[in-house]
N, C-alpha and C positions, 0 to 999 in steps of 0.2 A: 405522510410518508409511511410506507409499509414497514411493519416490524418483522424481524426474522426469528427463526428458531435455531440460531447458530449453536453448534456444539460447544460445550463448556471448554473442552481442550483447545479448540481453535480460539475462543475468546481469550483464554489465559495466554496463549501463544502470541496473539496480536497485541495484547496489553503489555506483555513483557517486551516485545520488540519495539513498541512505541515508547516505552520508558527508556530503552537504550537510545533510541533516536533523540529523545528529549535530552539525554545526557550529551549526545554528540552535538546537538545544537548549542547547549550551554558551553561546551568546549569551543565551539566556533566563536561564540561571543567573546570568550576569554582570549582566544587567539587574536581577534581583531583589537580588543581593548589593549592587549599587550604588544601590539605591532609585530606580530610574528611574521615569518617569511611567507610571502604570497602563495608560493607553490604548496606549502604545508596547509594553508587555509583552503586552497582549491581542492587538495586531496581530501580534506575533511568534508567539504561540500559534496564532492562526488560520493563519498561513503554514505552521507545522509541521503542523497538522491537514490542510491542503490537500495538502501534499507527501506525507504518509502515505496520504491517500486516493488520490492518484495512483499510488503504489506498489501499493496494494491493487487498484486497477482494472487495472493492467498484469498483475498475477498472476492475477486472475480471467479476464481475456481469454486469457492464455496457457493457463490450465487448460481453458477452454471449447474453444479451438482444438486443444489437444494431447490432451486426455483425453476430454472429453464428446462432441465431434463424431465422434470415431472409433468411438464405441459406437452401433451401429445400433438398439439397443433403445430406442424412443421413450419408454416409460414411465420407464425409468431416467434418460433425458436430462431429462425434465421434472422429476423429483425432484431431480436434481443442480442444475438451474437454480434451483429453489425454495430449496435449501440455500444456494446461493451468494448469492442475494438476501437471505436471512436474515442471513448472515454480514456482508455489506457494509453492511446497514442498521442494524447495532448501534452 
């Protein structure tokens, strides 16, 4: 796997966001253990999903800015964008 030179600010932002997500997941576990109302649990699941999607978008943007843009080969650029779209839409 290739290593990146991700900006320290982005790394700190991603780690902070993932720690928040970790707390949200812990909250979900507690809600299920305590037989909370299903709609409340679903709302929390949706919040976690949105947060993970945000992390994914930041990583993709960083990848495009740092890796894809620097490659002058347009054909490779287009293939890389297609691959990223495929990954994010799963």
